[in-house]
C-alpha positions as CSV (number, residue, x, y, z in Angstrom):
1,M,24.6,-15.3,-6.6
2,K,23.6,-14.1,-3.2
3,R,23.6,-10.5,-4.4
4,S,21.8,-10.2,-7.7
5,I,22.1,-7.6,-10.3
6,L,19.0,-5.8,-9.1
7,L,20.2,-5.9,-5.4
8,L,23.6,-4.5,-6.3
9,A,22.0,-1.8,-8.5
10,I,19.8,-0.6,-5.6
11,I,22.8,-0.6,-3.2
12,M,25.0,1.2,-5.6
13,L,22.3,3.7,-6.4
14,L,21.8,4.5,-2.7
15,A,25.4,4.4,-1.7
16,F,26.6,6.6,-4.6
17,A,24.2,9.3,-3.6
18,L,25.0,9.2,0.1
19,P,25.7,11.6,2.3
20,V,25.7,15.0,0.5
21,F,22.7,16.8,1.9
22,A,21.7,20.3,1.0
23,E,22.2,22.9,3.7
24,P,19.2,23.3,5.9
25,A,17.1,26.4,5.7
26,E,16.6,28.5,8.8
27,S,13.0,27.4,8.8
28,L,11.7,24.4,6.8
29,P,9.3,25.8,4.3
30,S,5.7,24.5,3.9
31,F,4.7,24.0,0.2
32,A,1.9,26.3,-0.8
33,Q,0.6,24.5,-3.9
34,P,0.8,20.9,-5.2
35,L,2.2,19.8,-8.5
36,D,-0.1,20.0,-11.5
37,Y,-1.2,16.4,-12.2
38,S,-3.1,17.3,-15.3
39,D,0.5,17.5,-16.8
40,A,1.6,14.1,-17.9
41,A,5.2,15.0,-17.0
42,N,4.3,14.6,-13.3
43,W,3.4,10.9,-13.6
44,A,5.8,8.0,-13.6
45,Y,3.0,5.6,-14.6
46,F,-0.3,6.7,-16.0
47,R,-3.0,4.3,-17.1
48,E,-0.3,1.6,-17.7
49,G,-1.8,-1.7,-18.5
50,D,-5.3,-1.9,-19.9
51,D,-8.0,-4.6,-19.5
52,K,-7.2,-5.2,-15.8
53,P,-9.9,-5.8,-13.2
54,A,-8.5,-3.2,-10.7
55,D,-6.6,0.1,-10.6
56,L,-3.3,0.4,-8.6
57,F,-2.3,3.7,-7.2
58,I,1.3,3.1,-6.1
59,V,3.6,5.6,-4.3
60,C,7.3,5.5,-4.8
61,P,9.6,4.8,-1.8
62,T,12.4,7.2,-0.8
63,V,15.0,7.6,-3.6
64,D,16.2,11.1,-2.7
65,T,19.4,10.8,-0.7
66,R,20.6,14.3,-1.3
67,S,18.0,16.9,-0.4
68,Y,17.8,18.2,3.2
69,A,14.1,17.5,3.6
70,N,12.0,17.4,0.4
71,S,12.8,17.0,-3.3
72,E,12.2,20.5,-4.5
73,D,14.0,19.8,-7.7
74,L,12.3,16.9,-9.5
75,N,15.0,16.7,-12.2
76,E,15.2,14.0,-14.8
77,K,17.9,12.1,-12.9
78,L,15.7,11.9,-9.8
79,K,12.7,11.0,-11.9
80,G,14.8,8.1,-13.3
81,R,15.3,6.9,-9.8
82,F,11.6,7.0,-9.2
83,V,11.0,4.8,-12.2
84,S,13.8,2.3,-11.3
85,A,12.4,1.9,-7.8
86,L,8.8,1.5,-9.1
87,D,9.9,-1.0,-11.8
88,A,11.4,-3.2,-9.0
89,E,7.9,-3.4,-7.4
90,K,5.4,-3.2,-10.2
91,G,5.7,-6.9,-11.2
92,I,3.9,-7.8,-7.9
93,Y,0.8,-5.9,-9.1
94,S,0.8,-5.5,-12.8
95,D,-0.9,-8.9,-13.7
96,S,-4.0,-7.7,-11.9
97,C,-3.9,-3.9,-12.0
98,R,-3.8,-0.9,-14.2
99,L,-1.0,1.3,-12.8
100,Y,-0.9,4.9,-11.7
101,S,2.1,6.5,-9.9
102,P,2.9,10.2,-9.4
103,Y,6.2,11.9,-9.2
104,Y,6.1,13.9,-5.9
105,R,8.3,16.1,-3.8
106,Q,9.1,13.3,-1.5
107,M,10.9,13.4,1.8
108,S,14.6,12.7,1.5
109,I,16.2,10.0,3.6
110,N,17.6,12.8,5.8
111,A,14.1,14.0,6.7
112,Y,13.7,10.9,8.8
113,T,16.5,12.2,11.1
114,L,14.9,15.6,11.7
115,D,13.1,16.7,14.9
116,A,9.4,15.9,15.2
117,N,8.3,19.4,14.0
118,D,10.4,19.5,10.9
119,F,9.6,15.8,10.1
120,D,5.9,16.7,10.3
121,K,6.4,19.6,7.9
122,A,8.4,17.4,5.4
123,T,5.7,14.8,5.6
124,K,2.9,17.3,4.9
125,N,4.9,18.7,2.0
126,A,5.2,15.2,0.4
127,F,1.6,14.4,1.1
128,L,0.4,17.6,-0.5
129,D,1.5,16.3,-3.9
130,V,0.4,12.6,-3.3
131,S,-3.0,13.8,-2.2
132,A,-3.4,16.0,-5.3
133,A,-2.3,13.2,-7.6
134,F,-4.9,10.8,-6.0
135,R,-7.6,13.5,-6.2
136,Y,-6.8,13.9,-9.9
137,Y,-6.9,10.1,-10.4
138,L,-10.3,9.9,-8.7
139,D,-11.8,12.7,-10.6
140,N,-10.5,11.8,-14.0
141,E,-9.6,8.1,-14.2
142,N,-11.2,5.9,-11.6
143,D,-14.9,5.9,-12.7
144,G,-15.9,3.6,-9.9
145,R,-13.3,0.9,-10.5
146,P,-11.8,-1.3,-7.7
147,I,-8.7,0.4,-6.1
148,V,-5.5,-1.1,-4.8
149,L,-3.2,1.2,-2.9
150,A,0.4,0.2,-2.6
151,G,3.7,1.6,-1.5
152,F,7.0,0.6,0.1
153,S,8.6,2.5,2.9
154,Q,7.8,6.2,2.4
155,G,5.3,5.1,-0.3
156,A,3.6,2.9,2.4
157,Q,3.5,5.9,4.8
158,M,1.8,8.0,2.1
159,C,-0.8,5.2,1.5
160,I,-1.7,5.2,5.2
161,E,-2.1,9.0,4.9
162,L,-4.4,8.5,1.9
163,L,-6.5,6.1,4.0
164,K,-6.8,8.7,6.7
165,E,-7.8,11.6,4.3
166,Y,-10.0,9.9,1.8
167,F,-11.6,6.8,3.2
168,G,-13.2,8.1,6.4
169,N,-16.8,8.6,7.6
170,T,-18.0,10.9,4.8
171,A,-20.2,10.2,1.8
172,E,-17.1,10.0,-0.5
173,G,-15.1,8.1,2.1
174,K,-17.8,5.4,2.4
175,K,-18.1,5.1,-1.4
176,L,-14.3,4.8,-1.7
177,A,-14.2,2.2,1.1
178,G,-16.6,0.2,-0.9
179,Q,-14.1,0.3,-3.8
180,L,-11.0,-0.6,-1.8
181,V,-9.5,-4.0,-2.6
182,A,-6.5,-3.7,-0.3
183,V,-3.6,-1.5,0.8
184,Y,-0.1,-3.0,0.6
185,A,1.7,-0.7,3.0
186,I,4.9,-2.7,3.2
187,G,7.9,-1.4,5.2
188,W,5.9,1.0,7.4
189,R,3.8,0.6,10.6
190,I,0.2,0.6,11.8
191,T,-0.2,1.4,15.5
192,D,-3.1,1.1,17.9
193,E,-3.3,4.9,17.9
194,D,-3.7,4.9,14.1
195,I,-6.6,2.4,14.3
196,K,-8.3,4.2,17.2
197,G,-8.1,7.6,15.4
198,Y,-9.0,6.2,12.0
199,P,-11.3,3.2,12.0
200,Q,-10.9,2.8,8.2
201,I,-7.4,1.5,8.9
202,V,-8.1,-2.2,9.2
203,P,-5.1,-4.5,9.5
204,A,-5.3,-7.6,7.3
205,K,-6.2,-10.8,9.2
206,G,-5.8,-13.4,6.4
207,E,-4.8,-14.0,2.8
208,S,-7.9,-12.8,1.1
209,D,-9.8,-10.3,3.3
210,I,-10.6,-7.1,1.4
211,G,-10.5,-3.5,2.4
212,S,-7.6,-4.2,4.8
213,V,-3.9,-3.2,5.1
214,I,-1.1,-5.6,4.5
215,C,1.9,-4.4,6.5
216,Y,5.2,-5.7,7.8
217,E,8.8,-4.7,8.4
218,C,11.7,-7.3,8.2
219,E,14.3,-7.6,11.0
220,D,16.7,-10.2,12.2
221,G,15.4,-10.3,15.8
222,T,18.1,-8.1,17.4
223,V,16.6,-4.7,16.6
224,T,15.0,-2.8,19.5
225,G,14.0,0.4,17.6
226,S,14.2,1.9,14.1
227,I,12.8,4.8,12.1
228,I,10.1,2.4,10.8
229,I,9.2,0.9,14.2
230,P,10.5,3.2,17.0
231,E,11.4,1.7,20.3
232,G,8.4,1.3,22.5
233,L,5.9,1.1,19.6
234,K,4.2,-2.0,18.3
235,T,3.0,-2.4,14.8
236,H,0.2,-4.6,13.4
237,S,1.7,-7.0,10.9
238,I,0.9,-10.0,8.8
239,N,3.2,-12.7,7.8
240,P,3.2,-13.0,3.9
241,L,4.2,-16.7,4.1
242,N,1.4,-18.1,6.2
243,W,-0.9,-15.0,6.3
244,K,-1.1,-15.1,10.1
245,T,-0.9,-12.2,12.5
246,D,0.6,-14.0,15.5
247,G,4.0,-15.5,16.2
248,T,3.3,-18.8,14.3
249,K,6.5,-19.6,12.4
250,A,6.4,-20.1,8.7
251,E,9.0,-22.4,7.4
252,S,11.1,-21.5,4.3
253,S,9.2,-24.2,2.3
254,L,6.2,-21.7,2.2
255,N,8.4,-19.1,0.5
256,K,7.4,-19.4,-3.2
257,G,10.3,-17.3,-4.3
258,A,12.4,-14.3,-3.3
259,V,13.2,-12.1,-6.3
260,F,16.2,-9.9,-6.6
261,S,16.4,-9.8,-10.3
262,E,13.8,-10.6,-13.0
263,E,16.7,-12.1,-15.1
264,E,17.6,-14.6,-12.4
265,G,13.9,-15.3,-11.4
266,P,12.5,-16.5,-8.1
267,I,14.5,-18.3,-5.5
268,P,12.0,-20.7,-3.8
269,G,12.6,-21.5,-0.1
270,F,14.8,-18.5,0.4
271,C,13.7,-17.8,4.0
272,G,11.1,-18.4,6.6
273,A,9.5,-15.8,8.8
274,Y,7.6,-15.2,12.0
275,I,6.2,-12.1,13.8
276,D,7.9,-10.8,16.9
277,E,4.8,-10.4,19.1
278,S,6.4,-7.7,21.2
279,R,7.4,-5.3,18.4
280,G,5.2,-6.6,15.6
281,S,8.2,-6.8,13.3
282,L,8.6,-9.7,10.9
283,I,11.6,-11.7,11.9
284,V,13.6,-13.4,9.1
285,P,15.8,-16.1,10.6
286,G,18.9,-17.5,8.9
287,V,19.5,-14.5,6.5
288,S,23.0,-13.0,6.8
289,T,23.2,-9.3,7.4
290,E,26.6,-9.4,5.6
291,D,25.0,-10.6,2.4
292,Y,22.0,-8.3,2.9
293,P,23.3,-5.3,4.7
294,K,21.2,-2.3,6.0
295,V,23.1,-0.1,3.4
296,L,21.8,3.2,4.9
297,D,23.1,4.4,8.3
298,V,19.6,5.7,9.3
299,F,18.8,2.0,9.9
300,P,20.1,-0.1,12.8
301,D,22.2,-3.2,12.4
302,G,19.8,-6.2,11.8
303,C,17.3,-4.2,9.8
304,F,16.3,-5.8,6.5
305,H,14.1,-2.9,5.4
306,L,15.4,-2.6,1.9
307,Y,14.5,-6.2,1.1
308,D,10.9,-6.2,2.5
309,N,9.4,-6.8,-1.0
310,M,12.3,-8.9,-2.4
311,F,12.3,-11.6,0.3
312,F,8.6,-12.4,-0.3
313,Y,8.1,-11.2,-3.9
314,T,6.3,-14.3,-5.3
315,N,4.0,-14.7,-2.3
316,L,3.0,-11.1,-2.6
317,K,2.5,-11.4,-6.4
318,E,0.2,-14.4,-5.9
319,N,-1.7,-12.7,-3.2
320,V,-2.7,-9.6,-5.2
321,P,-5.0,-11.5,-7.7
322,L,-6.4,-13.5,-4.8
323,R,-7.7,-10.3,-3.1
324,V,-8.8,-8.8,-6.4
325,N,-10.8,-11.9,-7.2
326,A,-12.3,-11.9,-3.7
327,F,-13.3,-8.3,-4.1
328,V,-14.9,-9.0,-7.5
329,E,-16.8,-12.0,-6.2
330,A,-18.0,-10.0,-3.2
331,Q,-19.3,-7.3,-5.6
332,Q,-21.0,-9.8,-7.8
333,K,-22.6,-11.5,-4.7
334,A,-23.8,-8.1,-3.5
335,H,-25.3,-7.3,-6.9
336,R,-27.1,-10.7,-7.0
337,N,-28.5,-10.1,-3.5
338,T,-29.7,-6.7,-4.6
339,V,-31.4,-8.1,-7.7
340,V,-33.0,-10.9,-5.6
341,W,-34.2,-8.3,-3.1
342,I,-35.7,-6.1,-5.8
343,V,-37.4,-9.1,-7.5
344,A,-38.8,-10.3,-4.1
345,A,-39.9,-6.8,-3.2
346,S,-41.6,-6.3,-6.6
347,A,-43.3,-9.7,-6.2
348,A,-44.6,-8.7,-2.7
349,V,-45.9,-5.4,-4.0
350,L,-47.6,-7.3,-6.9
351,V,-49.2,-9.8,-4.5
352,L,-50.5,-7.0,-2.3
353,C,-51.9,-5.1,-5.3
354,I,-53.7,-8.2,-6.6
355,G,-54.9,-9.1,-3.1
356,G,-56.2,-5.6,-2.5
357,G,-58.0,-5.6,-5.8
358,L,-59.7,-8.9,-5.0
359,L,-60.7,-7.6,-1.6
360,I,-62.3,-4.5,-3.1
361,R,-64.2,-6.6,-5.7
362,R,-65.6,-8.9,-3.0
363,K,-66.8,-5.9,-0.9
364,K,-68.5,-4.5,-3.9
365,Q,-70.2,-7.8,-4.7
366,A,-71.3,-8.2,-1.1
367,G,-72.8,-4.6,-1.1
368,A,-74.7,-5.4,-4.3
């Protein structure tokens, strides 16, 4: 089946909710207070999966296709969409990570069509909640554990905002940077401007570098601009099949399995991929846009945005423990080096003390 149960479910979910947007307010409001994340009702996942070496803070993608700008009504139906979308991603991370994911007053799909001023307000509204949830997690749950940040689409956008706010050149930012395993910001962009303004945003360079951002957006090679990578911008990407950042083509034999339904399982060799070095997008040749349509009109023809995780699911799933293990080994090495340094320093002090004592004794004997 070219369109699996999961794929059809996502398409039907989005298509069913299209295009009834609430009427715009005269002025888009700015939220004054975040949600209360001490309330368990405001978490989709909370401490899900014990005895894992790292924590995952994962932010849900856009599932609100009805609100004008932000999801001011987080009703049970909308929360159900949050969980469905997160459940489609969590298998990538759950073998290695304990999961946390907040409900938040996210931007609706329509927010991405607003003018720059209103889009900025809607982004800040959504991030107010995401930031408060991350702050609650840090203060009450993290306890110095390794952190993986992850999100798809709007979720990836929010992860980049978390990097900007929490991982900068402050005492806490440096501490958190030392705990950061990786950021899976899939289906969004990292620009030169982002990196220049926020040096803590470090694009991934290989399959196991830590503290870096894994980012890409799938297209068929005909797209010149989208809401993810606007025309004229270039994003920093990495190819999840060969873990290269240039235009080197990865053959489909490197694809360990696309996943559209857990019931059907992985489809090895589903597609190859290479990076368009002018836009930075990830080109997926040989995949039909009829079989895998854009679904939402906010995307241009040839955009495979909705399938960014699905096409490379197994490769991503195998990559997460690789980075977690690399992080743990780096921490253990640093600890061993610290112990060696302390032992060496202590030995040096002891030698100096003994040597000083002998010198004093000899001087006394000489004076006698």
